[in-house]
Each structure stands twice: as C-alpha cells, then as structure tokens.
C-alpha positions in Angstrom: 101.1 143.4 164.2 103.2 145.7 166.2 100.6 147.9 167.9 103.1 149.4 170.3 105.1 150.7 167.3 101.9 152.3 165.9 101.3 154.0 169.2 105.0 155.2 169.4 104.9 156.5 165.8 101.6 158.3 166.4 103.1 160.0 169.5 106.2 161.0 167.5 104.1 162.5 164.7 101.9 164.4 167.1 104.9 165.7 168.9 106.5 166.9 165.6 103.2 168.6 164.7 103.1 170.4 168.1 106.7 171.5 167.8 106.2 172.9 164.3 103.1 174.8 165.4 104.9 176.3 168.3 107.8 177.4 166.0 105.2 179.3 164.0 103.5 180.8 167.0 100.4 178.7 166.6 98.3 176.6 169.0 99.0 172.9 168.2 95.3 172.2 168.8 94.6 174.1 165.6 96.2 171.3 163.5 94.4 168.0 162.9 96.3 164.9 162.0 94.5 162.9 159.3 96.1 159.4 159.5 96.3 158.0 156.0 95.5 154.2 156.0 95.7 153.7 152.2 96.5 150.1 151.4 96.8 149.3 155.1 94.8 146.4 156.6 91.7 147.1 158.7 93.6 145.8 161.8 96.2 148.6 161.5 93.6 151.3 160.9 91.7 150.0 164.0 94.9 150.1 166.0 95.4 153.8 165.1 91.9 154.6 166.2 92.4 152.8 169.5 95.7 154.8 170.0 93.7 158.0 169.6 93.9 158.9 165.8 90.2 159.0 165.0 90.5 161.1 161.8 91.4 158.5 159.1 92.1 159.3 155.4 91.7 157.1 152.4 92.7 157.8 148.8 90.3 155.5 147.0 86.5 155.5 147.5 86.2 151.7 147.3 88.8 151.2 150.0 87.1 153.7 152.2 83.8 152.0 151.8 85.2 148.7 152.8 87.1 150.0 155.8 84.2 152.2 157.0 81.9 149.2 156.9 84.4 146.9 158.6 85.0 149.5 161.4 81.4 150.6 162.0 81.3 149.3 165.5 81.2 151.8 168.3 84.6 150.6 169.8 86.4 151.8 166.6 84.4 154.9 165.7 86.4 156.9 163.1 85.9 160.1 161.3 86.6 159.3 157.7 88.3 161.7 155.2 88.5 161.0 151.5 91.8 162.6 150.5 92.1 161.3 146.9 90.3 161.9 143.6 86.6 161.4 143.7 84.8 160.5 140.5 81.3 161.9 140.2 79.8 158.4 139.8 81.2 157.4 143.2 80.1 160.5 145.0 76.6 159.4 146.1 77.8 156.3 147.9 80.9 158.1 149.5 78.9 161.1 150.7 77.3 159.7 153.8 80.4 157.9 155.0 82.8 160.9 155.3 83.3 164.0 157.4 85.6 165.8 154.9 86.3 165.4 151.2 89.7 167.0 150.6 90.3 166.8 146.9 87.3 168.5 145.3 89.1 169.3 142.1 86.6 170.9 139.8 83.5 173.1 139.8 81.6 170.2 138.2 82.3 167.9 141.2 81.6 170.7 143.7 78.2 171.2 142.1 77.5 167.5 142.3 78.3 167.5 146.0 76.2 170.6 146.5 73.3 168.8 144.9 73.8 165.8 147.2 73.8 168.1 150.2 70.3 169.3 149.5 68.0 168.3 152.5 70.9 166.6 154.3 71.2 167.6 158.0 74.9 167.2 158.4 76.7 166.8 155.0 80.4 166.4 154.8 82.7 169.5 154.5 84.9 169.9 151.4 88.2 171.4 150.5 89.0 172.6 147.0 92.1 171.1 145.4 94.5 173.6 143.9 97.5 172.4 141.8 100.1 174.8 143.2 103.0 172.8 141.8 101.6 173.1 138.2 102.2 169.4 137.4 100.3 168.0 134.5 99.5 164.7 136.3 97.8 166.4 139.2 94.1 167.1 139.5 92.7 170.4 140.7 92.3 174.0 139.7 95.5 175.4 138.2 97.0 177.7 140.8 95.2 181.1 140.8 92.6 179.9 138.2 90.3 179.0 141.2 89.9 182.8 141.7 88.2 183.0 138.4 85.5 180.6 139.7 85.1 182.5 143.1 81.6 183.6 142.4 80.5 180.1 141.3 82.2 178.5 144.3 80.4 180.8 146.7 77.1 180.0 145.0 77.4 176.3 146.1 75.9 177.2 149.5 74.4 173.8 150.5 77.8 172.1 150.9 80.3 173.5 153.4 83.4 174.7 151.6 85.8 174.9 154.5 89.2 175.5 152.8 91.7 174.5 150.2 94.0 171.5 149.6 97.2 170.9 147.8 100.1 168.4 147.3 103.6 169.5 146.8 105.5 168.5 143.7 106.8 164.9 143.5 110.3 164.5 144.8 110.3 167.6 147.0 111.4 167.7 150.6 110.2 169.9 153.4 112.0 173.1 152.2 111.4 172.7 148.5 107.7 171.9 149.1 107.3 175.1 151.2 106.5 177.4 148.2 103.5 175.3 147.4 102.2 175.7 150.9 102.8 179.5 150.9 101.0 179.8 147.6 98.0 177.8 148.8 97.7 180.1 151.8 97.9 183.2 149.6 95.2 181.9 147.2 93.0 181.0 150.2 93.4 184.5 151.6 92.4 186.1 148.2 89.5 183.7 147.7 88.3 184.6 151.2 88.5 188.3 150.3 86.6 187.8 147.1 83.8 185.6 148.5 83.5 186.5 152.2 83.7 182.8 152.9 85.6 181.9 156.1 87.7 179.1 154.6 89.4 178.2 157.9 91.2 175.1 156.6 94.3 174.4 154.6 94.8 170.7 153.9 98.5 170.3 153.1 101.5 168.4 154.2 102.4 164.6 154.1 104.9 162.4 155.8 108.0 164.1 154.2 106.9 167.7 154.6 104.1 168.1 157.1 106.2 170.1 159.5 106.9 172.8 156.9 103.2 172.7 156.0 102.2 173.3 159.7 104.7 176.2 159.8 103.0 177.7 156.8 99.4 177.4 158.2 98.2 173.9 157.6 95.2 172.9 159.7 94.8 169.4 158.3 98.0 167.3 157.6 97.7 164.0 155.8 100.3 161.6 157.2 100.6 157.9 156.3 104.0 156.3 156.0 105.5 158.0 159.1 102.8 156.3 161.2 103.7 152.8 160.0 107.4 152.8 160.1 108.6 149.5 161.6 105.1 148.1 161.9 105.4 145.4 159.3 107.7 142.4 160.0 
C-alpha cells in the first residue's frame, strides 16, 4: 500500500479546501473533511487516520460496523460518520458507533433516532437530507418540502439536528452542481428562521465538486476518490 501517496493526496485535498474557503472569505478551519472510506480496506482507512484525517465516512452501516470494530484501538481512533442511507432496523446498532449521521432522510427516521437518544449522554448529531436535485432515485425530503415539517423537526429535541445534507445530481461538475449547494443553504436559512434552531452545518460536496461546495458554505465535505488516487497498484 502506498501510504506516502495517501498522505500527499490528503495534503492536496486539504489545501484545495483551504483555498476554496479563502476565495469565499471564510476561515478554512470552519470546514471539516470527512474522508470517505467506502469499499476501501481497513489498512487504507487506518493510514488516513495516521496521516491526520480522523473524521471517516462510510456509506453502508455494515461496513462501518466492521471498520469501527477493527480500528477500535487507541492508536487509530477515528470519528465515524455514516453518510449513506440508514434503515430504521440498523439504527440501534449504528447509533453508538458514530459522531454524525448525515443522511437522515425522513421524519420517521429522525423520530427513531430521537427515541434512541433518550437518556444517552452524548448521542450522535444528525443532518437532514434534502433532495435539491429533484432526482427520483435519491432519498431525502424533496427540496423545500422539509419546510412543511419544520415544527415536527424542531420537536425532536433529544437528538441534535445540526444541519442539512445534499448530493448534487449525477453527472454534474463543480459549476453545474453549484445550484444544488446554493439551494441547500437557502433552505437551511429558512428552516433556521422558522424553528430558531442553529443548524450550523451544511454537509455537501464530494470529490468532483467539493471546492464549489465550500465556496457556497459547506462545513462538512465528503471526499473519497480524490484521497485514493494512485494508491492502488
């Protein structure tokens, strides 16, 4: 495994995040890289942590469970993020392993997580997924429909709803993805106004468009393939 390439890729991605933040007049420290280790071996995930990327994202609960257990030693402490779809029947096992659940895509799932948070000292935070690209295959609230559920969202007070999450449409690049990021920010601002919730986070941007996402206010960017370029033989 080419660990030097992982370190170089990480440095490059962090540099690009910082440059995008500065272009937008933002402090780069306000953007967290979530390094996506989906379908990557434990050794590569561990190498990322050792290089300084301690926030790791997984799409599938079962894969997250396996990696979290394999990397539970103190030398490879990671903060795990579930960034993909979470079925209600997998929520209980996933709940104590993660710091943030990014793709809470329905009021039903939010209420399930709110119930699980009862009596828990430090439950994970959640972002609500909004389908800003209006694609049938994507999960999440349809665009501004989340505003209709504003009161019900605010009533889930045991779980920390910290922001919103989106994915740009398939096949877009940084510029064609930008309207989805702008729309998410606008919806967040209106949901904040209606509920009084702080909602500090916008989880948006992946390897092909994260710089545009940062320029439009992303605080959590989910980058995978850019971190692993040239790593495999």
